[in-house]
mmCIF file as gemmi writes it, N, C-alpha and C atoms, coordinates in Angstrom:
data_model
loop_
_atom_site.group_PDB
_atom_site.id
_atom_site.type_symbol
_atom_site.label_atom_id
_atom_site.label_alt_id
_atom_site.label_comp_id
_atom_site.label_asym_id
_atom_site.label_entity_id
_atom_site.label_seq_id
_atom_site.pdbx_PDB_ins_code
_atom_site.Cartn_x
_atom_site.Cartn_y
_atom_site.Cartn_z
_atom_site.occupancy
_atom_site.B_iso_or_equiv
_atom_site.pdbx_formal_charge
_atom_site.auth_seq_id
_atom_site.auth_asym_id
_atom_site.pdbx_PDB_model_num
ATOM 1 N N . MET Axp A 1 ? -5.33 4.648 1.075 1 0 ? 1 A 1
ATOM 2 C CA . MET Axp A 1 ? -5.214 3.347 0.422 1 0 ? 1 A 1
ATOM 3 C C . MET Axp A 1 ? -5.324 2.268 1.481 1 0 ? 1 A 1
ATOM 4 N N . THR Axp A 2 ? -6.308 1.391 1.323 1 0 ? 2 A 1
ATOM 5 C CA . THR Axp A 2 ? -6.415 0.258 2.23 1 0 ? 2 A 1
ATOM 6 C C . THR Axp A 2 ? -6.471 -1.021 1.414 1 0 ? 2 A 1
ATOM 7 N N . VAL Axp A 3 ? -5.471 -1.842 1.646 1 0 ? 3 A 1
ATOM 8 C CA . VAL Axp A 3 ? -5.393 -3.149 1.018 1 0 ? 3 A 1
ATOM 9 C C . VAL Axp A 3 ? -5.385 -4.163 2.157 1 0 ? 3 A 1
ATOM 10 N N . TYR Axp A 4 ? -6.091 -5.267 1.961 1 0 ? 4 A 1
ATOM 11 C CA . TYR Axp A 4 ? -6.239 -6.284 3.007 1 0 ? 4 A 1
ATOM 12 C C . TYR Axp A 4 ? -5.593 -7.591 2.564 1 0 ? 4 A 1
ATOM 13 N N . ILE Axp A 5 ? -5.144 -8.36 3.55 1 0 ? 5 A 1
ATOM 14 C CA . ILE Axp A 5 ? -4.545 -9.666 3.28 1 0 ? 5 A 1
ATOM 15 C C . ILE Axp A 5 ? -5.051 -10.662 4.323 1 0 ? 5 A 1
ATOM 16 N N . ASP Axp A 6 ? -5.376 -11.862 3.858 1 0 ? 6 A 1
ATOM 17 C CA . ASP Axp A 6 ? -5.781 -12.911 4.8 1 0 ? 6 A 1
ATOM 18 C C . ASP Axp A 6 ? -4.583 -13.824 5.079 1 0 ? 6 A 1
ATOM 19 N N . PRO Axp A 7 ? -4.659 -14.637 6.103 1 0 ? 7 A 1
ATOM 20 C CA . PRO Axp A 7 ? -3.532 -15.513 6.464 1 0 ? 7 A 1
ATOM 21 C C . PRO Axp A 7 ? -3.227 -16.508 5.344 1 0 ? 7 A 1
ATOM 22 N N . PRO Axp A 8 ? -1.974 -16.908 5.224 1 0 ? 8 A 1
ATOM 23 C CA . PRO Axp A 8 ? -1.598 -17.874 4.188 1 0 ? 8 A 1
ATOM 24 C C . PRO Axp A 8 ? -2.013 -19.291 4.566 1 0 ? 8 A 1
ATOM 25 N N . THR Axp A 9 ? -3.283 -19.584 4.329 1 0 ? 9 A 1
ATOM 26 C CA . THR Axp A 9 ? -3.826 -20.897 4.685 1 0 ? 9 A 1
ATOM 27 C C . THR Axp A 9 ? -4.38 -21.648 3.485 1 0 ? 9 A 1
ATOM 28 N N . TRP Axp A 10 ? -4.266 -21.083 2.299 1 0 ? 10 A 1
ATOM 29 C CA . TRP Axp A 10 ? -4.85 -21.662 1.099 1 0 ? 10 A 1
ATOM 30 C C . TRP Axp A 10 ? -3.789 -22.468 0.356 1 0 ? 10 A 1
ATOM 31 N N . PRO Axp A 11 ? -3.947 -23.798 0.295 1 0 ? 11 A 1
ATOM 32 C CA . PRO Axp A 11 ? -2.929 -24.625 -0.364 1 0 ? 11 A 1
ATOM 33 C C . PRO Axp A 11 ? -3.038 -24.591 -1.886 1 0 ? 11 A 1
ATOM 34 N N . GLY Axp A 12 ? -1.88 -24.709 -2.522 1 0 ? 12 A 1
ATOM 35 C CA . GLY Axp A 12 ? -1.84 -24.795 -3.971 1 0 ? 12 A 1
ATOM 36 C C . GLY Axp A 12 ? -0.413 -24.883 -4.454 1 0 ? 12 A 1
ATOM 37 N N . HIS Axp A 13 ? -0.164 -25.781 -5.375 1 0 ? 13 A 1
ATOM 38 C CA . HIS Axp A 13 ? 1.163 -25.921 -5.975 1 0 ? 13 A 1
ATOM 39 C C . HIS Axp A 13 ? 2.257 -26.16 -4.933 1 0 ? 13 A 1
ATOM 40 N N . GLY Axp A 14 ? 1.915 -26.915 -3.892 1 0 ? 14 A 1
ATOM 41 C CA . GLY Axp A 14 ? 2.898 -27.25 -2.869 1 0 ? 14 A 1
ATOM 42 C C . GLY Axp A 14 ? 3.252 -26.122 -1.924 1 0 ? 14 A 1
ATOM 43 N N . ARG Axp A 15 ? 2.438 -25.062 -1.897 1 0 ? 15 A 1
ATOM 44 C CA . ARG Axp A 15 ? 2.692 -23.895 -1.034 1 0 ? 15 A 1
ATOM 45 C C . ARG Axp A 15 ? 1.389 -23.477 -0.372 1 0 ? 15 A 1
ATOM 46 N N . LEU Axp A 16 ? 1.505 -22.538 0.563 1 0 ? 16 A 1
ATOM 47 C CA . LEU Axp A 16 ? 0.332 -21.893 1.145 1 0 ? 16 A 1
ATOM 48 C C . LEU Axp A 16 ? 0.258 -20.469 0.614 1 0 ? 16 A 1
ATOM 49 N N . TRP Axp A 17 ? -0.971 -19.991 0.441 1 0 ? 17 A 1
ATOM 50 C CA . TRP Axp A 17 ? -1.191 -18.698 -0.193 1 0 ? 17 A 1
ATOM 51 C C . TRP Axp A 17 ? -2.129 -17.819 0.623 1 0 ? 17 A 1
ATOM 52 N N . SER Axp A 18 ? -1.941 -16.515 0.473 1 0 ? 18 A 1
ATOM 53 C CA . SER Axp A 18 ? -2.834 -15.484 0.996 1 0 ? 18 A 1
ATOM 54 C C . SER Axp A 18 ? -3.529 -14.823 -0.178 1 0 ? 18 A 1
ATOM 55 N N . HIS Axp A 19 ? -4.59 -14.088 0.136 1 0 ? 19 A 1
ATOM 56 C CA . HIS Axp A 19 ? -5.292 -13.29 -0.866 1 0 ? 19 A 1
ATOM 57 C C . HIS Axp A 19 ? -5.111 -11.819 -0.495 1 0 ? 19 A 1
ATOM 58 N N . LEU Axp A 20 ? -4.808 -11.023 -1.483 1 0 ? 20 A 1
ATOM 59 C CA . LEU Axp A 20 ? -4.598 -9.585 -1.314 1 0 ? 20 A 1
ATOM 60 C C . LEU Axp A 20 ? -5.716 -8.872 -2.06 1 0 ? 20 A 1
ATOM 61 N N . VAL Axp A 21 ? -6.48 -8.02 -1.371 1 0 ? 21 A 1
ATOM 62 C CA . VAL Axp A 21 ? -7.61 -7.321 -1.997 1 0 ? 21 A 1
ATOM 63 C C . VAL Axp A 21 ? -7.636 -5.857 -1.584 1 0 ? 21 A 1
ATOM 64 N N . SER Axp A 22 ? -8.391 -5.079 -2.347 1 0 ? 22 A 1
ATOM 65 C CA . SER Axp A 22 ? -8.685 -3.685 -2.007 1 0 ? 22 A 1
ATOM 66 C C . SER Axp A 22 ? -10.186 -3.559 -1.815 1 0 ? 22 A 1
ATOM 67 N N . ASP Axp A 23 ? -10.598 -2.654 -0.945 1 0 ? 23 A 1
ATOM 68 C CA . ASP Axp A 23 ? -12.031 -2.377 -0.832 1 0 ? 23 A 1
ATOM 69 C C . ASP Axp A 23 ? -12.355 -1.017 -1.442 1 0 ? 23 A 1
ATOM 70 N N . VAL Axp A 24 ? -11.43 -0.527 -2.271 1 0 ? 24 A 1
ATOM 71 C CA . VAL Axp A 24 ? -11.635 0.761 -2.939 1 0 ? 24 A 1
ATOM 72 C C . VAL Axp A 24 ? -11.712 0.585 -4.457 1 0 ? 24 A 1
ATOM 73 N N . SER Axp A 25 ? -10.676 -0.032 -5.044 1 0 ? 25 A 1
ATOM 74 C CA . SER Axp A 25 ? -10.657 -0.193 -6.498 1 0 ? 25 A 1
ATOM 75 C C . SER Axp A 25 ? -9.603 -1.208 -6.922 1 0 ? 25 A 1
ATOM 76 N N . PHE Axp A 26 ? -9.767 -1.713 -8.13 1 0 ? 26 A 1
ATOM 77 C CA . PHE Axp A 26 ? -8.75 -2.604 -8.677 1 0 ? 26 A 1
ATOM 78 C C . PHE Axp A 26 ? -7.484 -1.824 -9.015 1 0 ? 26 A 1
ATOM 79 N N . ASP Axp A 27 ? -7.638 -0.57 -9.397 1 0 ? 27 A 1
ATOM 80 C CA . ASP Axp A 27 ? -6.457 0.248 -9.669 1 0 ? 27 A 1
ATOM 81 C C . ASP Axp A 27 ? -5.579 0.352 -8.421 1 0 ? 27 A 1
ATOM 82 N N . GLU Axp A 28 ? -6.212 0.571 -7.272 1 0 ? 28 A 1
ATOM 83 C CA . GLU Axp A 28 ? -5.476 0.633 -6.011 1 0 ? 28 A 1
ATOM 84 C C . GLU Axp A 28 ? -4.769 -0.696 -5.739 1 0 ? 28 A 1
ATOM 85 N N . LEU Axp A 29 ? -5.489 -1.781 -5.947 1 0 ? 29 A 1
ATOM 86 C CA . LEU Axp A 29 ? -4.925 -3.106 -5.715 1 0 ? 29 A 1
ATOM 87 C C . LEU Axp A 29 ? -3.739 -3.365 -6.64 1 0 ? 29 A 1
ATOM 88 N N . HIS Axp A 30 ? -3.881 -3.056 -7.918 1 0 ? 30 A 1
ATOM 89 C CA . HIS Axp A 30 ? -2.798 -3.276 -8.876 1 0 ? 30 A 1
ATOM 90 C C . HIS Axp A 30 ? -1.573 -2.423 -8.53 1 0 ? 30 A 1
ATOM 91 N N . ALA Axp A 31 ? -1.796 -1.188 -8.108 1 0 ? 31 A 1
ATOM 92 C CA . ALA Axp A 31 ? -0.678 -0.308 -7.744 1 0 ? 31 A 1
ATOM 93 C C . ALA Axp A 31 ? 0.072 -0.87 -6.539 1 0 ? 31 A 1
ATOM 94 N N . PHE Axp A 32 ? -0.663 -1.347 -5.532 1 0 ? 32 A 1
ATOM 95 C CA . PHE Axp A 32 ? -0.043 -1.92 -4.338 1 0 ? 32 A 1
ATOM 96 C C . PHE Axp A 32 ? 0.748 -3.172 -4.714 1 0 ? 32 A 1
ATOM 97 N N . ALA Axp A 33 ? 0.134 -4.029 -5.516 1 0 ? 33 A 1
ATOM 98 C CA . ALA Axp A 33 ? 0.796 -5.278 -5.928 1 0 ? 33 A 1
ATOM 99 C C . ALA Axp A 33 ? 2.062 -4.981 -6.72 1 0 ? 33 A 1
ATOM 100 N N . GLU Axp A 34 ? 1.999 -3.981 -7.581 1 0 ? 34 A 1
ATOM 101 C CA . GLU Axp A 34 ? 3.188 -3.621 -8.366 1 0 ? 34 A 1
ATOM 102 C C . GLU Axp A 34 ? 4.307 -3.127 -7.45 1 0 ? 34 A 1
ATOM 103 N N . GLU Axp A 35 ? 3.964 -2.276 -6.488 1 0 ? 35 A 1
ATOM 104 C CA . GLU Axp A 35 ? 4.957 -1.797 -5.509 1 0 ? 35 A 1
ATOM 105 C C . GLU Axp A 35 ? 5.573 -2.963 -4.747 1 0 ? 35 A 1
ATOM 106 N N . LEU Axp A 36 ? 4.765 -3.95 -4.463 1 0 ? 36 A 1
ATOM 107 C CA . LEU Axp A 36 ? 5.199 -5.125 -3.713 1 0 ? 36 A 1
ATOM 108 C C . LEU Axp A 36 ? 6.04 -6.069 -4.578 1 0 ? 36 A 1
ATOM 109 N N . GLY Axp A 37 ? 5.917 -5.923 -5.888 1 0 ? 37 A 1
ATOM 110 C CA . GLY Axp A 37 ? 6.643 -6.792 -6.8 1 0 ? 37 A 1
ATOM 111 C C . GLY Axp A 37 ? 5.897 -8.059 -7.161 1 0 ? 37 A 1
ATOM 112 N N . ALA Axp A 38 ? 4.588 -8.071 -6.914 1 0 ? 38 A 1
ATOM 113 C CA . ALA Axp A 38 ? 3.768 -9.229 -7.294 1 0 ? 38 A 1
ATOM 114 C C . ALA Axp A 38 ? 3.579 -9.212 -8.809 1 0 ? 38 A 1
ATOM 115 N N . PRO Axp A 39 ? 3.778 -10.329 -9.467 1 0 ? 39 A 1
ATOM 116 C CA . PRO Axp A 39 ? 3.624 -10.346 -10.923 1 0 ? 39 A 1
ATOM 117 C C . PRO Axp A 39 ? 2.155 -10.238 -11.329 1 0 ? 39 A 1
ATOM 118 N N . PRO Axp A 40 ? 1.882 -9.639 -12.479 1 0 ? 40 A 1
ATOM 119 C CA . PRO Axp A 40 ? 0.49 -9.523 -12.952 1 0 ? 40 A 1
ATOM 120 C C . PRO Axp A 40 ? -0.222 -10.864 -13.045 1 0 ? 40 A 1
ATOM 121 N N . ARG Axp A 41 ? 0.505 -11.942 -13.32 1 0 ? 41 A 1
ATOM 122 C CA . ARG Axp A 41 ? -0.129 -13.267 -13.435 1 0 ? 41 A 1
ATOM 123 C C . ARG Axp A 41 ? -0.699 -13.751 -12.098 1 0 ? 41 A 1
ATOM 124 N N . ALA Axp A 42 ? -0.318 -13.099 -10.986 1 0 ? 42 A 1
ATOM 125 C CA . ALA Axp A 42 ? -0.83 -13.474 -9.663 1 0 ? 42 A 1
ATOM 126 C C . ALA Axp A 42 ? -2.238 -12.933 -9.419 1 0 ? 42 A 1
ATOM 127 N N . PHE Axp A 43 ? -2.735 -12.066 -10.333 1 0 ? 43 A 1
ATOM 128 C CA . PHE Axp A 43 ? -4.083 -11.515 -10.189 1 0 ? 43 A 1
ATOM 129 C C . PHE Axp A 43 ? -5.095 -12.517 -10.706 1 0 ? 43 A 1
ATOM 130 N N . GLU Axp A 44 ? -6.092 -12.788 -9.881 1 0 ? 44 A 1
ATOM 131 C CA . GLU Axp A 44 ? -7.159 -13.717 -10.261 1 0 ? 44 A 1
ATOM 132 C C . GLU Axp A 44 ? -8.517 -13.116 -9.925 1 0 ? 44 A 1
ATOM 133 N N . ARG Axp A 45 ? -9.224 -12.662 -10.944 1 0 ? 45 A 1
ATOM 134 C CA . ARG Axp A 45 ? -10.585 -12.119 -10.852 1 0 ? 45 A 1
ATOM 135 C C . ARG Axp A 45 ? -10.695 -10.864 -9.986 1 0 ? 45 A 1
ATOM 136 N N . ASP Axp A 46 ? -10.449 -10.986 -8.686 1 0 ? 46 A 1
ATOM 137 C CA . ASP Axp A 46 ? -10.665 -9.853 -7.779 1 0 ? 46 A 1
ATOM 138 C C . ASP Axp A 46 ? -9.601 -9.764 -6.684 1 0 ? 46 A 1
ATOM 139 N N . HIS Axp A 47 ? -8.547 -10.563 -6.815 1 0 ? 47 A 1
ATOM 140 C CA . HIS Axp A 47 ? -7.507 -10.585 -5.777 1 0 ? 47 A 1
ATOM 141 C C . HIS Axp A 47 ? -6.176 -11.041 -6.364 1 0 ? 47 A 1
ATOM 142 N N . TYR Axp A 48 ? -5.134 -10.802 -5.617 1 0 ? 48 A 1
ATOM 143 C CA . TYR Axp A 48 ? -3.83 -11.361 -5.936 1 0 ? 48 A 1
ATOM 144 C C . TYR Axp A 48 ? -3.59 -12.538 -5.011 1 0 ? 48 A 1
ATOM 145 N N . ASP Axp A 49 ? -3.054 -13.613 -5.568 1 0 ? 49 A 1
ATOM 146 C CA . ASP Axp A 49 ? -2.586 -14.732 -4.765 1 0 ? 49 A 1
ATOM 147 C C . ASP Axp A 49 ? -1.144 -14.422 -4.389 1 0 ? 49 A 1
ATOM 148 N N . LEU Axp A 50 ? -0.865 -14.459 -3.096 1 0 ? 50 A 1
ATOM 149 C CA . LEU Axp A 50 ? 0.459 -14.124 -2.594 1 0 ? 50 A 1
ATOM 150 C C . LEU Axp A 50 ? 0.99 -15.298 -1.778 1 0 ? 50 A 1
ATOM 151 N N . PRO Axp A 51 ? 2.172 -15.812 -2.11 1 0 ? 51 A 1
ATOM 152 C CA . PRO Axp A 51 ? 2.707 -16.952 -1.361 1 0 ? 51 A 1
ATOM 153 C C . PRO Axp A 51 ? 3.039 -16.578 0.082 1 0 ? 51 A 1
ATOM 154 N N . ALA Axp A 52 ? 3.008 -17.568 0.951 1 0 ? 52 A 1
ATOM 155 C CA . ALA Axp A 52 ? 3.229 -17.351 2.385 1 0 ? 52 A 1
ATOM 156 C C . ALA Axp A 52 ? 4.512 -16.595 2.672 1 0 ? 52 A 1
ATOM 157 N N . ASP Axp A 53 ? 5.552 -16.834 1.88 1 0 ? 53 A 1
ATOM 158 C CA . ASP Axp A 53 ? 6.83 -16.163 2.153 1 0 ? 53 A 1
ATOM 159 C C . ASP Axp A 53 ? 6.811 -14.673 1.814 1 0 ? 53 A 1
ATOM 160 N N . ARG Axp A 54 ? 5.734 -14.174 1.203 1 0 ? 54 A 1
ATOM 161 C CA . ARG Axp A 54 ? 5.593 -12.744 0.908 1 0 ? 54 A 1
ATOM 162 C C . ARG Axp A 54 ? 4.586 -12.05 1.832 1 0 ? 54 A 1
ATOM 163 N N . TYR Axp A 55 ? 3.965 -12.823 2.726 1 0 ? 55 A 1
ATOM 164 C CA . TYR Axp A 55 ? 2.952 -12.279 3.638 1 0 ? 55 A 1
ATOM 165 C C . TYR Axp A 55 ? 3.514 -11.119 4.47 1 0 ? 55 A 1
ATOM 166 N N . ALA Axp A 56 ? 4.635 -11.34 5.127 1 0 ? 56 A 1
ATOM 167 C CA . ALA Axp A 56 ? 5.23 -10.302 5.98 1 0 ? 56 A 1
ATOM 168 C C . ALA Axp A 56 ? 5.605 -9.063 5.17 1 0 ? 56 A 1
ATOM 169 N N . ASP Axp A 57 ? 6.042 -9.254 3.922 1 0 ? 57 A 1
ATOM 170 C CA . ASP Axp A 57 ? 6.375 -8.113 3.059 1 0 ? 57 A 1
ATOM 171 C C . ASP Axp A 57 ? 5.131 -7.265 2.794 1 0 ? 57 A 1
ATOM 172 N N . ALA Axp A 58 ? 4.009 -7.919 2.536 1 0 ? 58 A 1
ATOM 173 C CA . ALA Axp A 58 ? 2.767 -7.199 2.266 1 0 ? 58 A 1
ATOM 174 C C . ALA Axp A 58 ? 2.31 -6.417 3.495 1 0 ? 58 A 1
ATOM 175 N N . VAL Axp A 59 ? 2.406 -7.037 4.657 1 0 ? 59 A 1
ATOM 176 C CA . VAL Axp A 59 ? 2.014 -6.359 5.905 1 0 ? 59 A 1
ATOM 177 C C . VAL Axp A 59 ? 2.944 -5.17 6.161 1 0 ? 59 A 1
ATOM 178 N N . ALA Axp A 60 ? 4.242 -5.375 5.959 1 0 ? 60 A 1
ATOM 179 C CA . ALA Axp A 60 ? 5.208 -4.279 6.162 1 0 ? 60 A 1
ATOM 180 C C . ALA Axp A 60 ? 4.943 -3.123 5.195 1 0 ? 60 A 1
ATOM 181 N N . ALA Axp A 61 ? 4.421 -3.435 4.012 1 0 ? 61 A 1
ATOM 182 C CA . ALA Axp A 61 ? 4.112 -2.409 3.013 1 0 ? 61 A 1
ATOM 183 C C . ALA Axp A 61 ? 2.784 -1.706 3.284 1 0 ? 61 A 1
ATOM 184 N N . GLY Axp A 62 ? 2.025 -2.214 4.272 1 0 ? 62 A 1
ATOM 185 C CA . GLY Axp A 62 ? 0.788 -1.538 4.659 1 0 ? 62 A 1
ATOM 186 C C . GLY Axp A 62 ? -0.484 -2.337 4.519 1 0 ? 62 A 1
ATOM 187 N N . ALA Axp A 63 ? -0.408 -3.578 4.065 1 0 ? 63 A 1
ATOM 188 C CA . ALA Axp A 63 ? -1.62 -4.397 3.978 1 0 ? 63 A 1
ATOM 189 C C . ALA Axp A 63 ? -2.138 -4.683 5.389 1 0 ? 63 A 1
ATOM 190 N N . VAL Axp A 64 ? -3.435 -4.598 5.551 1 0 ? 64 A 1
ATOM 191 C CA . VAL Axp A 64 ? -4.079 -4.815 6.844 1 0 ? 64 A 1
ATOM 192 C C . VAL Axp A 64 ? -4.457 -6.29 6.953 1 0 ? 64 A 1
ATOM 193 N N . GLU Axp A 65 ? -4.044 -6.932 8.033 1 0 ? 65 A 1
ATOM 194 C CA . GLU Axp A 65 ? -4.325 -8.342 8.259 1 0 ? 65 A 1
ATOM 195 C C . GLU Axp A 65 ? -5.765 -8.526 8.731 1 0 ? 65 A 1
ATOM 196 N N . VAL Axp A 66 ? -6.5 -9.377 8.005 1 0 ? 66 A 1
ATOM 197 C CA . VAL Axp A 66 ? -7.875 -9.725 8.384 1 0 ? 66 A 1
ATOM 198 C C . VAL Axp A 66 ? -8.07 -11.213 8.121 1 0 ? 66 A 1
ATOM 199 N N . GLY Axp A 67 ? -9.088 -11.78 8.731 1 0 ? 67 A 1
ATOM 200 C CA . GLY Axp A 67 ? -9.432 -13.166 8.456 1 0 ? 67 A 1
ATOM 201 C C . GLY Axp A 67 ? -10.043 -13.302 7.069 1 0 ? 67 A 1
ATOM 202 N N . SER Axp A 68 ? -10.089 -14.516 6.582 1 0 ? 68 A 1
ATOM 203 C CA . SER Axp A 68 ? -10.597 -14.764 5.231 1 0 ? 68 A 1
ATOM 204 C C . SER Axp A 68 ? -12.052 -14.34 5.059 1 0 ? 68 A 1
ATOM 205 N N . LYS Axp A 69 ? -12.886 -14.62 6.047 1 0 ? 69 A 1
ATOM 206 C CA . LYS Axp A 69 ? -14.298 -14.234 5.954 1 0 ? 69 A 1
ATOM 207 C C . LYS Axp A 69 ? -14.452 -12.715 5.932 1 0 ? 69 A 1
ATOM 208 N N . GLU Axp A 70 ? -13.652 -12.014 6.74 1 0 ? 70 A 1
ATOM 209 C CA . GLU Axp A 70 ? -13.687 -10.549 6.762 1 0 ? 70 A 1
ATOM 210 C C . GLU Axp A 70 ? -13.207 -9.987 5.424 1 0 ? 70 A 1
ATOM 211 N N . LEU Axp A 71 ? -12.198 -10.604 4.851 1 0 ? 71 A 1
ATOM 212 C CA . LEU Axp A 71 ? -11.676 -10.166 3.559 1 0 ? 71 A 1
ATOM 213 C C . LEU Axp A 71 ? -12.768 -10.249 2.492 1 0 ? 71 A 1
ATOM 214 N N . VAL Axp A 72 ? -13.468 -11.356 2.431 1 0 ? 72 A 1
ATOM 215 C CA . VAL Axp A 72 ? -14.551 -11.527 1.449 1 0 ? 72 A 1
ATOM 216 C C . VAL Axp A 72 ? -15.691 -10.565 1.744 1 0 ? 72 A 1
ATOM 217 N N . ARG Axp A 73 ? -15.999 -10.358 3.007 1 0 ? 73 A 1
ATOM 218 C CA . ARG Axp A 73 ? -17.073 -9.418 3.379 1 0 ? 73 A 1
ATOM 219 C C . ARG Axp A 73 ? -16.743 -8.011 2.88 1 0 ? 73 A 1
ATOM 220 N N . ARG Axp A 74 ? -15.507 -7.556 3.091 1 0 ? 74 A 1
ATOM 221 C CA . ARG Axp A 74 ? -15.111 -6.21 2.648 1 0 ? 74 A 1
ATOM 222 C C . ARG Axp A 74 ? -15.118 -6.091 1.126 1 0 ? 74 A 1
ATOM 223 N N . LEU Axp A 75 ? -14.654 -7.124 0.462 1 0 ? 75 A 1
ATOM 224 C CA . LEU Axp A 75 ? -14.62 -7.137 -0.992 1 0 ? 75 A 1
ATOM 225 C C . LEU Axp A 75 ? -16.032 -7.079 -1.567 1 0 ? 75 A 1
ATOM 226 N N . THR Axp A 76 ? -16.931 -7.854 -0.99 1 0 ? 76 A 1
ATOM 227 C CA . THR Axp A 76 ? -18.325 -7.881 -1.436 1 0 ? 76 A 1
ATOM 228 C C . THR Axp A 76 ? -19.013 -6.55 -1.149 1 0 ? 76 A 1
ATOM 229 N N . ALA Axp A 77 ? -18.815 -6 0.036 1 0 ? 77 A 1
ATOM 230 C CA . ALA Axp A 77 ? -19.439 -4.724 0.409 1 0 ? 77 A 1
ATOM 231 C C . ALA Axp A 77 ? -18.983 -3.59 -0.51 1 0 ? 77 A 1
ATOM 232 N N . ALA Axp A 78 ? -17.759 -3.68 -1.002 1 0 ? 78 A 1
ATOM 233 C CA . ALA Axp A 78 ? -17.231 -2.652 -1.896 1 0 ? 78 A 1
ATOM 234 C C . ALA Axp A 78 ? -17.721 -2.833 -3.334 1 0 ? 78 A 1
ATOM 235 N N . GLY Axp A 79 ? -18.418 -3.952 -3.613 1 0 ? 79 A 1
ATOM 236 C CA . GLY Axp A 79 ? -18.894 -4.221 -4.957 1 0 ? 79 A 1
ATOM 237 C C . GLY Axp A 79 ? -17.803 -4.703 -5.904 1 0 ? 79 A 1
ATOM 238 N N . LEU Axp A 80 ? -16.709 -5.186 -5.33 1 0 ? 80 A 1
ATOM 239 C CA . LEU Axp A 80 ? -15.571 -5.619 -6.143 1 0 ? 80 A 1
ATOM 240 C C . LEU Axp A 80 ? -15.436 -7.138 -6.253 1 0 ? 80 A 1
ATOM 241 N N . ARG Axp A 81 ? -16.338 -7.875 -5.644 1 0 ? 81 A 1
ATOM 242 C CA . ARG Axp A 81 ? -16.262 -9.344 -5.676 1 0 ? 81 A 1
ATOM 243 C C . ARG Axp A 81 ? -16.586 -9.833 -7.074 1 0 ? 81 A 1
ATOM 244 N N . ARG Axp A 82 ? -15.742 -10.694 -7.609 1 0 ? 82 A 1
ATOM 245 C CA . ARG Axp A 82 ? -15.944 -11.293 -8.924 1 0 ? 82 A 1
ATOM 246 C C . ARG Axp A 82 ? -15.896 -12.809 -8.769 1 0 ? 82 A 1
ATOM 247 N N . PRO Axp A 83 ? -17.017 -13.426 -8.503 1 0 ? 83 A 1
ATOM 248 C CA . PRO Axp A 83 ? -17.038 -14.88 -8.311 1 0 ? 83 A 1
ATOM 249 C C . PRO Axp A 83 ? -16.573 -15.631 -9.555 1 0 ? 83 A 1
ATOM 250 N N . LYS Axp A 84 ? -16.121 -16.85 -9.345 1 0 ? 84 A 1
ATOM 251 C CA . LYS Axp A 84 ? -15.694 -17.698 -10.468 1 0 ? 84 A 1
ATOM 252 C C . LYS Axp A 84 ? -16.811 -17.793 -11.484 1 0 ? 84 A 1
ATOM 253 N N . GLY Axp A 85 ? -16.418 -17.901 -12.741 1 0 ? 85 A 1
ATOM 254 C CA . GLY Axp A 85 ? -17.398 -17.996 -13.812 1 0 ? 85 A 1
ATOM 255 C C . GLY Axp A 85 ? -17.673 -16.669 -14.477 1 0 ? 85 A 1
ATOM 256 N N . ARG Axp A 86 ? -17.222 -15.59 -13.872 1 0 ? 86 A 1
ATOM 257 C CA . ARG Axp A 86 ? -17.393 -14.267 -14.464 1 0 ? 86 A 1
ATOM 258 C C . ARG Axp A 86 ? -16.01 -13.726 -14.81 1 0 ? 86 A 1
ATOM 259 N N . THR Axp A 87 ? -15.723 -13.58 -16.071 1 0 ? 87 A 1
ATOM 260 C CA . THR Axp A 87 ? -14.422 -13.05 -16.472 1 0 ? 87 A 1
ATOM 261 C C . THR Axp A 87 ? -14.504 -11.552 -16.622 1 0 ? 87 A 1
ATOM 262 N N . GLN Axp A 88 ? -13.474 -10.89 -16.193 1 0 ? 88 A 1
ATOM 263 C CA . GLN Axp A 88 ? -13.414 -9.432 -16.243 1 0 ? 88 A 1
ATOM 264 C C . GLN Axp A 88 ? -12.02 -9.02 -16.699 1 0 ? 88 A 1
ATOM 265 N N . PRO Axp A 89 ? -11.89 -7.832 -17.296 1 0 ? 89 A 1
ATOM 266 C CA . PRO Axp A 89 ? -10.568 -7.347 -17.645 1 0 ? 89 A 1
ATOM 267 C C . PRO Axp A 89 ? -9.739 -7.058 -16.402 1 0 ? 89 A 1
ATOM 268 N N . ARG Axp A 90 ? -8.429 -7.006 -16.548 1 0 ? 90 A 1
ATOM 269 C CA . ARG Axp A 90 ? -7.502 -6.824 -15.424 1 0 ? 90 A 1
ATOM 270 C C . ARG Axp A 90 ? -7.69 -5.472 -14.74 1 0 ? 90 A 1
ATOM 271 N N . SER Axp A 91 ? -7.936 -4.412 -15.461 1 0 ? 91 A 1
ATOM 272 C CA . SER Axp A 91 ? -8.053 -3.098 -14.836 1 0 ? 91 A 1
ATOM 273 C C . SER Axp A 91 ? -9.491 -2.602 -14.909 1 0 ? 91 A 1
ATOM 274 N N . SER Axp A 92 ? -9.796 -1.681 -13.964 1 0 ? 92 A 1
ATOM 275 C CA . SER Axp A 92 ? -11.119 -1.059 -14.005 1 0 ? 92 A 1
ATOM 276 C C . SER Axp A 92 ? -11.064 0.314 -13.418 1 0 ? 92 A 1
């Protein structure tokens, strides 16, 4: 199981956020997020939005730290990228 996380540099709702992705499957990503205690509403298209205060928890749970560009590259290479404008069901 390999799940990746980028640094919490994305602003929103008065906080900074990270993105949590898998380069294997959405099932893997959902299982990791559930173990981490991330709510299902944090899933957006192809990633989970994780607040900065949960970054260290994700890394301690096994998420691999990568830069944002590397995260998108891995997601795209795995065929799991879902750009805005394309709606998909939560599981696959």
